[in-house]
C-alpha positions as a printed Julia matrix, in Angstrom:
139×3 Matrix{Float64}:
 54.12  -221.57   95.37
 52.65  -220.39   92.05
 53.1   -216.64   92.66
 56.26  -214.85   93.82
 57.02  -211.29   94.93
 58.53  -210.57   91.51
 55.26  -211.55   89.81
 53.4   -208.91   91.81
 55.74  -206.16   90.59
 54.21  -206.45   87.13
 50.78  -205.34   88.41
 51.58  -203.13   91.41
 54.3   -200.61   92.25
 57.04  -201.33   94.78
 55.72  -198.92   97.42
 52.17  -200.25   97.22
 53.45  -203.83   97.26
 55.33  -203.11  100.49
 52.14  -201.75  102.06
 50.06  -204.7   100.91
 52.81  -207.12  101.95
 52.49  -205.89  105.53
 49.4   -208.03  105.81
 50.07  -211.39  107.41
 51.53  -214.26  105.43
 48.35  -216.17  106.17
 46.16  -213.46  104.59
 48.39  -213.4   101.51
 48.4   -217.18  101.25
 44.6   -217.3   101.58
 44.14  -214.54   98.99
 46.39  -216.4    96.53
 44.55  -219.69   97.14
 41.2   -217.93   96.65
 42.45  -216.34   93.43
 43.62  -219.7    92.1
 40.29  -221.33   92.94
 38.37  -218.48   91.34
 40.4   -218.83   88.15
 40.07  -222.62   88.24
 36.29  -222.35   88.53
 36.24  -220.73   85.08
 38.88  -222.97   83.49
 38.18  -226.37   85.08
 35.65  -227.65   82.5
 38.25  -227.59   79.72
 41.72  -227.07   81.2
 43.92  -229.03   83.59
 44.04  -226.57   86.49
 46.37  -228.75   88.56
 48.95  -228.62   85.76
 48.37  -224.89   85.23
 49.06  -224.01   88.88
 51.81  -226.62   89.3
 53.89  -225.01   86.53
 56.98  -223.09   87.59
 59.09  -220.26   86.24
 58.82  -219.52   82.53
 56.58  -222.53   81.89
 53.69  -220.69   83.59
 51.16  -218.9    81.4
 51.95  -215.2    81.87
 48.3   -214.09   81.68
 47.28  -216.59   84.34
 50.13  -215.32   86.55
 49.08  -211.69   86.02
 45.39  -212.35   86.64
 46.17  -214.47   89.72
 48.15  -211.51   91.11
 45.33  -209.09   90.23
 42.65  -211.19   91.9
 44.8   -211.93   94.97
 45.63  -208.22   95.37
 41.95  -207.36   95.04
 41.15  -209.73   97.91
 44.1   -208.55  100.06
 43.33  -204.86   99.58
 39.63  -205.43  100.24
 40.59  -206.72  103.68
 42.74  -203.67  104.5
 41.19  -200.82  106.48
 42.44  -198.05  104.18
 41.51  -199.89  100.95
 44.67  -198.48   99.3
 44.14  -198.19   95.54
 40.8   -199.96   95.7
 39.53  -198.39   92.45
 42.5   -199.6    90.4
 42.34  -203.04   91.99
 38.6   -203.32   91.24
 39.19  -202.36   87.59
 41.96  -204.94   87.22
 39.83  -207.56   89.0
 36.9   -206.89   86.66
 39.23  -207.13   83.66
 40.53  -210.49   84.92
 36.99  -211.82   85.38
 35.97  -210.58   81.92
 38.93  -212.43   80.39
 38.05  -215.6    82.33
 34.44  -215.35   81.16
 35.71  -215.05   77.58
 37.78  -218.21   78.05
 34.83  -220.01   79.61
 32.57  -218.98   76.7
 35.13  -220.24   74.18
 35.75  -216.76   72.72
 39.33  -216.7    74.04
 41.57  -219.75   73.66
 44.6   -219.51   75.98
 47.68  -221.68   75.62
 46.94  -223.93   78.6
 47.07  -227.69   79.17
 43.7   -229.36   78.63
 42.14  -231.94   80.93
 43.0   -235.59   80.36
 41.66  -238.85   81.77
 43.78  -241.46   83.56
 44.97  -242.93   80.26
 46.15  -239.54   79.03
 43.34  -239.01   76.53
 42.04  -235.47   76.15
 38.59  -235.3    77.76
 37.78  -231.71   76.93
 36.71  -230.79   73.45
 36.56  -227.07   74.04
 33.19  -227.08   72.31
 30.17  -225.83   74.18
 26.86  -227.09   72.87
 23.63  -225.23   73.47
 20.2   -225.35   71.95
 17.17  -223.16   71.9
 14.25  -223.84   74.2
 11.66  -226.12   72.6
  8.75  -224.37   70.95
  5.3   -224.96   72.4
  2.53  -224.52   69.86
 -0.73  -224.49   71.76
 -3.62  -223.47   69.55
């Protein structure tokens, strides 16, 4: 398991965590899996997401842990009838997505393992190439 109860305490208070933790283990597990997949969808083109989420303890990237908690809490609280702290959770969720978009755009370079092929060669350059649309000169 990538996320533990202790990891959640960084982003949510003890009392609120107890309330959110009253949801079923299945809901929590699904929310964490959804959060990991959402993060992976931004990081997958360049980074080895299997290695990122397989890491344990202090070898995990602390920002990825924090944003995984934020996104999972956002999904768990969205499913609760009272929507406890929904505004704070939405702000933290939006901040996590903004950070992921920055990583995806190459503006933020996190310390994460990059993708490699079967021989161990790095397959991601981290460079995104774009070009302008071709000009059409019709006279």
